C-alpha positions in Angstrom: 127.1 107.4 97.0 124.0 108.9 95.4 123.7 109.1 91.7 124.5 112.1 89.4 121.6 114.2 90.4 122.9 114.3 94.0 119.5 113.4 95.5 119.3 113.2 99.2 118.5 110.0 101.1 115.1 111.5 102.0 114.3 112.3 98.4 115.4 108.9 97.2 113.2 107.2 99.9 110.3 109.4 99.0 110.7 108.5 95.3 110.9 104.8 96.2 107.9 105.1 98.4 105.8 106.8 95.7 106.8 104.1 93.1 105.9 101.4 95.6 102.5 103.0 96.3 101.7 103.3 92.6 102.7 99.7 91.8 101.3 98.3 94.9 97.9 100.0 94.5 97.6 98.7 90.9 98.4 95.2 92.1 95.9 95.4 94.9 93.1 96.5 92.7 93.8 93.7 90.2 93.9 91.1 93.0 90.6 92.4 94.4 88.9 91.6 91.1 90.8 88.3 90.9 89.4 87.2 94.3 85.8 87.9 93.2 86.2 86.0 89.9 88.4 83.1 90.9 88.1 82.4 94.6 86.1 79.2 93.8 89.3 77.7 92.2 91.6 78.9 95.0 89.3 77.3 97.6 89.4 74.1 95.7 93.2 74.2 95.4 93.6 74.9 99.1 91.2 72.0 99.9 93.4 69.8 97.7 96.5 71.0 99.5 95.0 70.0 102.9 93.3 66.8 101.9 95.4 65.5 99.0 92.4 64.8 96.8 92.1 65.2 93.0 90.6 68.4 91.6 87.3 66.8 90.5 86.9 65.1 93.9 87.6 68.4 95.7 85.0 70.2 93.6 82.3 67.6 94.2 83.1 67.4 98.0 82.9 71.2 98.4 79.7 71.5 96.3 78.0 68.8 98.3 79.0 70.6 101.5 77.1 73.8 100.7 76.7 74.4 97.0 78.3 77.4 95.3 78.4 79.5 98.5 80.8 76.9 100.0 83.5 77.9 97.5 83.3 81.5 98.9 83.7 80.7 102.6 86.4 83.1 103.8 85.7 85.6 101.1 85.8 88.6 103.6 89.4 87.8 104.9 90.3 86.9 101.3 89.2 90.4 100.1 91.6 91.8 102.7 94.5 89.3 102.4 94.5 89.0 98.6 94.8 92.7 97.7 97.1 93.4 100.7 99.5 90.6 99.8 99.6 91.6 96.2 100.2 95.2 97.3 103.2 94.0 99.4 104.6 91.9 96.6 104.3 94.6 93.9 105.3 97.5 96.2 108.4 95.6 97.4 109.6 95.0 93.9 108.8 98.5 92.6 110.1 100.2 95.7 113.3 98.2 96.0 114.1 98.6 92.3 113.6 102.3 92.5 115.7 102.6 95.6 118.6 100.5 94.3 118.6 102.2 90.9 119.0 105.5 92.8 122.6 104.8 94.0 125.7 104.4 91.9 126.9 101.6 94.2 123.8 99.5 93.5 122.2 100.6 90.2 124.5 98.4 88.1 123.9 95.2 90.1 122.4 92.3 88.2 118.6 92.1 88.2 118.7 88.9 90.2 120.7 90.5 93.0 118.3 93.5 93.2 115.3 91.1 93.2 116.6 89.3 96.3 116.0 92.4 98.4 112.5 92.9 97.0 111.7 89.2 97.7 112.9 89.4 101.3 110.8 92.5 101.9 107.7 90.8 100.5 108.3 87.7 102.6 108.4 89.7 105.8 105.2 91.5 104.9 103.4 88.1 104.5 104.2 87.3 108.1 102.4 90.5 109.1 99.4 89.3 107.2 99.4 85.8 108.7 96.4 86.1 111.0 94.1 87.2 108.1 95.6 84.5 105.9 95.0 81.8 108.5 91.4 82.9 108.9 90.9 82.7 105.2 92.6 79.4 104.6 91.0 77.7 107.5 87.5 78.8 106.5 88.2 77.7 102.9 89.3 74.2 104.0 87.0 73.6 107.0 84.0 75.7 105.8 83.3 77.8 108.9 84.7 80.4 111.2 84.2 78.1 114.2 87.3 76.2 113.1 89.3 79.4 113.5 87.9 80.0 116.9 88.7 76.5 117.9 92.3 76.9 116.8 92.7 80.0 118.9 91.2 78.3 122.0 93.6 75.4 121.7 96.8 77.3 120.7 96.1 80.9 121.6 96.9 83.9 119.3 100.1 82.2 118.1 97.9 79.6 116.4 97.0 82.3 113.9 100.7 82.4 112.9 101.0 78.7 112.2 102.7 78.3 108.9 104.5 81.7 109.1 107.8 80.2 108.2 106.3 78.3 105.3 104.4 81.4 104.2 107.5 83.6 104.2 109.5 80.9 102.5 106.8 80.3 99.8 106.6 84.0 99.3 110.3 84.4 98.8 110.6 81.3 96.7 107.6 82.3 94.6 108.3 86.1 94.6 111.9 85.9 93.6 111.5 83.8 90.4 108.3 85.7 89.5 109.9 89.1 89.7 113.3 88.0 88.4 111.5 86.6 85.3 109.3 89.7 85.1 112.2 92.1 85.5 114.4 90.1 83.1 111.8 89.8 80.4 110.7 93.4 80.8 114.3 94.4 80.1 114.8 92.0 77.2 111.5 92.0 75.3 111.2 94.9 73.0 108.3 97.4 73.8 105.4 97.3 71.4 103.7 100.3 69.8 100.2 99.1 69.4 97.7 98.6 72.3 97.3 94.9 71.4 101.0 94.4 71.2 101.5 96.0 74.6 98.8 93.9 76.2 100.2 90.7 74.6 103.7 91.5 75.8 102.4 92.1 79.4 100.3 88.9 79.3 103.3 86.8 78.0 105.6 88.2 80.7 103.0 87.6 83.4 102.3 84.1 82.4 105.9 83.1 82.1 106.6 84.6 85.5 103.7 82.8 87.1 104.6 79.4 85.6 108.2 79.6 86.8 107.2 80.9 90.3 104.6 78.2 90.9 106.9 75.4 89.8 109.4 76.6 92.4 107.0 77.3 95.4 104.2 74.7 95.1 105.4 72.1 97.6 106.1 74.8 100.2 102.5 76.1 99.8 101.2 72.6 100.4 103.0 72.4 103.7 101.8 75.9 104.6 98.1 75.2 104.0 98.3 71.8 105.7 99.9 73.3 108.8 97.5 76.3 108.8 94.3 74.4 108.5 95.1 71.4 110.7 93.2 71.3 114.0 96.4 70.3 115.9 99.7 72.2 116.3 102.1 70.3 114.1 105.8 70.8 113.4 107.0 71.2 109.9 108.6 67.7 109.9 105.3 66.2 111.1 103.5 68.0 108.3 105.8 66.7 105.6 105.5 63.1 107.0 101.7 63.4 107.2 101.5 64.6 103.6 103.7 61.9 102.3 101.9 59.3 104.4 98.5 60.3 103.2 99.2 61.2 99.5 102.7 59.9 98.7 105.6 62.1 97.6 103.4 63.5 94.8 101.2 65.1 97.5 103.8 67.8 97.9 103.4 68.7 94.2 99.7 68.8 93.9 97.7 71.0 91.4 100.5 72.8 89.8 98.7 72.6 86.4 95.6 74.1 88.0 97.6 77.0 89.3 98.9 77.6 85.8 95.4 77.7 84.4 94.4 80.0 87.2 97.3 82.4 86.3 96.4 82.1 82.6 92.9 83.4 83.5 
């Protein structure tokens, strides 16, 4: 049943769509700036995910392979995938929250229950972006677009969707705790009057959300990148066995602290 203003389904959907567009656009713009400033670290982290090296070793290896430009291989697909994925994440949360708050039957549900719907929507959107994500990740790890072409020649177009299940799972497992924490703290932390107070409140909420999200999803992202960037078509059990064989169990939990530093920046 609709809420007390008796809005029609179409009006509610239009309201949710507008909220999603506003929130998603802001998130996309922020991510575009983030790609330009911090892609070097993301490239290093993805290289670690694939090869199981330490952060300093990954930095030295990548620099020796092409200097500073090596850290920006895949920047064009990153400038598409990064903002679009952030748009999907933010739009899913804002849109679903607006939609569910518009009905008496769902508006009083717990924040965690509402966030599940948003996380599922964001996860499905990531599958749509997989070809661009695979191009970006493969170029970051292998250093050239030729590796992407080779993958397609071997496995056809489906090769661009390798890691889709892990990507969707990582998105859900990362998105849900991020936005649950974000929505919970936004509801519980008192609004500030000063500009500095508002910025500090937002920064604290964002950092706490990112720390919890990364802790939950890091191992799935390792599997996703390894499967995406590998020259062969591997099953998920093979990927997990390979990672553990090459780097030990800790290989599934690489660079979490670097991700936290990245989110802090």
